[in-house]
ZAVEX-835675 format. One record per atom (N, C-alpha, C): residue in three letters; y, x, z. Coordinates in steps of 0.02 Angstrom, whole numbers, padded with zeros to 5 digits, always signed. Example, Ala and Ser with C-alpha at 12.3 -4.5 7.8 and 13.67 -1.06 7.14 Angstrom:
2
Ala-00284+00660+00390
Ala-00225+00615+00390
Ala-00165+00660+00390
Ser-00112+00642+00354
Ser-00053+00684+00357
Ser+00002+00645+00394
END
This chain:
87
Met+14379-00496+02419
Met+14316-00527+02435
Met+14290-00570+02378
Ser+14333-00598+02342
Ser+14315-00640+02286
Ser+14277-00600+02233
Glu+14298-00537+02222
Glu+14265-00495+02173
Glu+14193-00481+02194
Ile+14182-00470+02257
Ile+14114-00456+02282
Ile+14071-00519+02274
Glu+14099-00576+02289
Glu+14061-00638+02280
Glu+14044-00650+02207
Asp+14093-00637+02163
Asp+14081-00644+02091
Asp+14027-00595+02068
Leu+14029-00534+02094
Leu+13979-00485+02077
Leu+13909-00507+02099
Lys+13904-00534+02160
Lys+13840-00559+02186
Lys+13815-00616+02143
Lys+13861-00661+02126
Lys+13842-00718+02084
Lys+13818-00694+02016
Asn+13853-00647+01986
Asn+13833-00620+01921
Asn+13765-00586+01924
Ile+13755-00547+01976
Ile+13691-00512+01985
Ile+13635-00563+01992
Thr+13647-00616+02032
Thr+13597-00668+02040
Thr+13581-00701+01973
Glu+13631-00715+01933
Glu+13621-00745+01867
Glu+13582-00697+01821
Trp+13598-00633+01824
Trp+13562-00583+01783
Trp+13488-00581+01802
Ile+13477-00581+01868
Ile+13407-00580+01892
Ile+13369-00641+01868
Lys+13401-00699+01872
Lys+13369-00761+01848
Lys+13354-00757+01773
Gln+13403-00730+01736
Gln+13393-00724+01663
Gln+13337-00675+01647
Ile+13336-00619+01683
Ile+13283-00569+01672
Ile+13215-00598+01688
Arg+13211-00635+01744
Arg+13147-00667+01762
Arg+13126-00717+01709
His+13174-00756+01684
His+13159-00804+01632
His+13133-00770+01569
Glu+13165-00716+01549
Glu+13143-00678+01490
Glu+13074-00648+01502
Phe+13062-00624+01562
Phe+12998-00594+01578
Phe+12942-00647+01576
Glu+12957-00707+01598
Glu+12907-00761+01595
Glu+12887-00775+01523
Lys+12934-00771+01477
Lys+12917-00781+01406
Lys+12866-00728+01383
Phe+12877-00666+01404
Phe+12832-00612+01385
Phe+12764-00619+01418
Ser+12763-00646+01479
Ser+12699-00653+01514
Ser+12656-00708+01482
Asp+12686-00754+01445
Asp+12647-00806+01409
Asp+12613-00778+01347
Ile+12637-00723+01321
Ile+12612-00697+01258
Ile+12537-00679+01260
Pro+12512-00643+01311
Pro+12440-00628+01311
Pro+12396-00690+01309
Gly+12415-00742+01345
Gly+12376-00804+01344
Gly+12375-00835+01275
Arg+12433-00835+01243
Arg+12437-00862+01175
Arg+12396-00821+01125
Val+12399-00755+01133
Val+12361-00711+01089
Val+12286-00724+01097
Ile+12264-00730+01159
Ile+12193-00744+01172
Ile+12173-00811+01143
Glu+12216-00861+01152
Glu+12202-00928+01125
Glu+12197-00926+01049
Asn+12244-00891+01017
Asn+12244-00885+00944
Asn+12183-00846+00920
Thr+12165-00794+00956
Thr+12106-00755+00938
Thr+12043-00797+00941
Asp+12037-00837+00994
Asp+11980-00882+01000
Asp+11978-00933+00944
Ser+12036-00959+00927
Ser+12039-01008+00872
Ser+12019-00977+00806
Ile+12043-00917+00794
Ile+12027-00882+00732
Ile+11952-00869+00729
Gln+11923-00846+00784
Gln+11851-00832+00786
Gln+11812-00896+00773
His+11833-00951+00803
His+11799-01015+00793
His+11804-01037+00719
Asn+11862-01027+00690
Asn+11871-01044+00619
Asn+11825-01003+00574
Tyr+11819-00938+00589
Tyr+11773-00896+00550
Tyr+11701-00920+00557
Glu+11682-00940+00617
Glu+11615-00966+00627
Glu+11603-01028+00585
Leu+11653-01073+00585
Leu+11648-01134+00544
Leu+11644-01117+00470
Ile+11683-01069+00449
Ile+11682-01049+00378
Ile+11614-01022+00359
Tyr+11584-00979+00401
Tyr+11519-00952+00385
Tyr+11465-01006+00385
Glu+11470-01055+00431
Glu+11422-01110+00431
Glu+11429-01150+00367
Leu+11490-01164+00347
Leu+11501-01202+00285
Leu+11476-01163+00224
Lys+11487-01099+00225
Lys+11463-01056+00170
Lys+11387-01061+00164
Asp+11353-01058+00221
Asp+11280-01064+00221
Asp+11258-01133+00196
Gln+11294-01185+00217
Gln+11277-01253+00194
Gln+11288-01260+00119
Ile+11342-01231+00094
Ile+11355-01233+00022
Ile+11299-01198-00016
Glu+11278-01141+00010
Glu+11223-01104-00023
Glu+11159-01146-00025
Glu+11144-01180+00031
Glu+11086-01224+00033
Glu+11092-01281-00018
Leu+11151-01310-00022
Leu+11162-01363-00071
Leu+11154-01339-00142
Lys+11178-01279-00156
Lys+11169-01250-00223
Lys+11095-01244-00240
Gln+11056-01220-00191
Gln+10984-01212-00202
Gln+10951-01280-00214
Glu+10972-01331-00176
Glu+10944-01398-00185
Glu+10962-01426-00253
Val+11024-01415-00275
Val+11045-01439-00341
Val+11004-01404-00395
Asn+10994-01340-00388
Asn+10954-01303-00438
Asn+10882-01329-00439
Ala+10854-01344-00380
Ala+10786-01372-00377
Ala+10784-01440-00411
Met+10834-01480-00401
Met+10836-01546-00433
Met+10843-01539-00509
Lys+10882-01491-00531
Lys+10888-01479-00603
Lys+10821-01459-00633
Leu+10785-01415-00598
Leu+10719-01394-00622
Leu+10671-01453-00626
Leu+10672-01496-00575
Leu+10630-01556-00575
Leu+10648-01601-00634
Gln+10712-01610-00646
Gln+10734-01652-00700
Gln+10712-01624-00767
Val+10720-01559-00776
Val+10698-01527-00838
Val+10623-01536-00847
Ser+10586-01526-00792
Ser+10513-01534-00795
Ser+10494-01605-00814
Met+10527-01654-00785
Met+10513-01724-00801
Met+10530-01740-00873
Leu+10586-01713-00897
Leu+10605-01724-00967
Leu+10555-01693-01015
Glu+10529-01634-00998
Glu+10479-01601-01040
Glu+10415-01642-01042
Lys+10394-01669-00984
Lys+10334-01711-00982
Lys+10344-01773-01024
Leu+10403-01804-01018
Leu+10418-01864-01057
Leu+10418-01847-01131
Asn+10445-01791-01149
Asn+10447-01770-01219
Asn+10376-01758-01245
Ile+10333-01728-01205
Ile+10264-01716-01225
Ile+10228-01782-01235
Arg+10237-01831-01191
Arg+10206-01897-01198
Arg+10229-01931-01261
Glu+10294-01927-01274
Glu+10321-01959-01335
Glu+10291-01928-01397
Arg+10283-01862-01398
Arg+10253-01828-01455
Arg+10181-01851-01466
Lys+10144-01857-01409
Lys+10074-01879-01414
Lys+10071-01949-01441
Glu+10116-01992-01419
Glu+10117-02061-01444
Glu+10132-02063-01519
Val+10180-02022-01540
Val+10197-02019-01611
Val+10138-01994-01651
Arg+10103-01943-01628
Arg+10045-01916-01663
Arg+09989-01967-01667
Ser+09979-02002-01610
Ser+09925-02052-01611
Ser+09941-02109-01659
Arg+10003-02125-01669
Arg+10022-02178-01716
Arg+10012-02154-01788
Ile+10025-02089-01798
Ile+10019-02062-01866
Ile+09945-02058-01885
Asn+09903-02041-01839
Asn+09832-02032-01854
Asn+09799-02098-01851
END
């Protein structure tokens, strides 16, 4: 009788272990979905930042053009002043 009881006990333990292992596998789809959502969100953030960087580049270029334009005007004024002093 002891062998039968041991067999029942072992079978019960195996079933518990199998259920425990199965629970680990059942968590995987939820984790995959969560990771997929996180990855998608990160890509969205990256594309937003990329667009913002592009806008900043355009603003910097516009500022450079304004600065060059202002320097050219200043240079023209200085030339006129020098010419007027010479004449």
